[in-house]
N, C-alpha and C positions, 0 to 999 in steps of 0.2 A: 816588622814591616809595617809600613804605614798604610793606613786604610785608603788614603788618597791614591797612593801608587798602585795598590791592588785594584782599586776601582778603575783607575786609568788603564792598567794592564788588561783587565777584564773587558773594558770597552774596546781596546784595540783587538783583542782576540775575537770579541763578538763581531766587530767590523770586518775582520778578515774572514770569519766564518760566514757572514752575510755575503761578502763579496764572492767567496769561493762557491757558496750555494747558488748565488745569482749567476755566476759565470758558468759553472760546470754541472750542477745538479738541476737547477730550475729549467733550463731549456729542454732537456729530454723529457721531463715531467710534463711541461706545457705542450711539447710536441705530441706525446702520448695522449694527453687529454684532448688536444685538437683532433688527432686522428680518430680517437674514440667518438668524439662529438660528430665528426664527419661521417663515420660509419653509422652512427645512430640516425643522423639526418638522412643518409642514403637509404637506410633500412625503412625509415618512416615514409620517405617519398616512394620507395618501391612498394611498400604496403598500400599506400594511397593509390598508386597506379594499378596495382593488382585489384584493389577494391573497385576502382572505376571500370577496369576490364571485366571483372566479375559481374558488375551491374549491367554493363553493355552486353555481355554474353547472356545474362539472364533475360534481358529484353529481347535479344535475338531468338533465344529459345522459346520465349512466350509467343513471339510473332510466328515462329515456325509451327508451334503447337496450335495456335489459333488457325493458321493457314491449313494445317493438316486436318484439324477438326472440320473446317469449312469444306475442304475437299472431300472428306469422308461423308459429310452430310450431303454434299452435292451428288456424290456417287450413289449414296443410299437412295436419294430422291430419284435419280435416274433409273436405278434398278427397280424401284417401286413403280415408276411410270412404265417402264418396259414390261414388268410383270402384269400391270393392269391392262396394258394394250394387248399383251398376249392372251390374257383372260378374255378380254372383249372380243378379240379375233376368234378365239376358240368358241365363245358363245355364239358369235355370228355364224361360224361354220356349222356348229351343232344345230342352230335354228334352221339354217339352209338345208342341212341334211334331213332334219326332222320334217321340214316342209316337203322335201322330195319324197320322203318315205310316206307321209300322209297322202300326198298327191298320187303316188303309185298305188297305195292301198285303196284310195277312192276310185282310181281308174280300174283297178282289179275288181273292186266291188261292183262298179258300174258294168263291167264286162260280164261278171257273174249274173247280175240282174238281167242283162240283155239275154244271156244264154238261158236263164230260167224262164224268162218271158217267152222266148222262142220255143223252148221245150213245152211250156204250158200251152202255147198256141197250137203247137203240133198235136199235143194230147187232146186239146179241145176240138181241133179239126177232126182228129181220128175218132173221137167220141161222137161228134156230130155226124160223121159219115156212117158210123156203125148204127147210130140211132135212126138215121134216115133209111138205112138198109132194113132195119127191123120194121120200121113203119111201113115201108113199101112192101115187105113180104106179107104182112098181115093185111087184113081188110081194113078199110077205113072205118074206124070206130072211135068216138070222142073219148069214151072212158079208157080205152086201151092207149090212146095217145096221151092222155093225162097221166096215166100210170107210167108210161115210158119216159115222159118228161120229168116226172118226179124222181125216177131212178137216175136219169142223167144229172139232175140237179144234185142229188146225193153224192154222185161220183165226183162232181166238180168240187 
């Protein structure tokens, strides 16, 4: 066989093989590659959308957390103000009650003082009457009067 004929025959077989490959083998391969490329592109776009949604969700979570923190701080401040007002109210009531108790004690002490003075006046009057009786029963004598007055002074 001639080398030219072999070369020519190989070229024809190669051309038929290229034609057959381009006609029947290459389209399914390119179709599979295109489908795979599309799936990868869809996956990448879905991943990008998910990343954006995650970032948005994280922002919303941070906003909600900051709002919750602010709300908690506000409630804590309100509770502290309420507690402080309750303490102040209790102090005012205690001061008022203390004032009432002190006023009542002073009034009671004043009444006791008035009673003691009245009792003392009564005793002094009684002693004066007794002293006058004794002076009138005895004769009028300056020394005796001085002695009686000294005794009365000692009793007072």
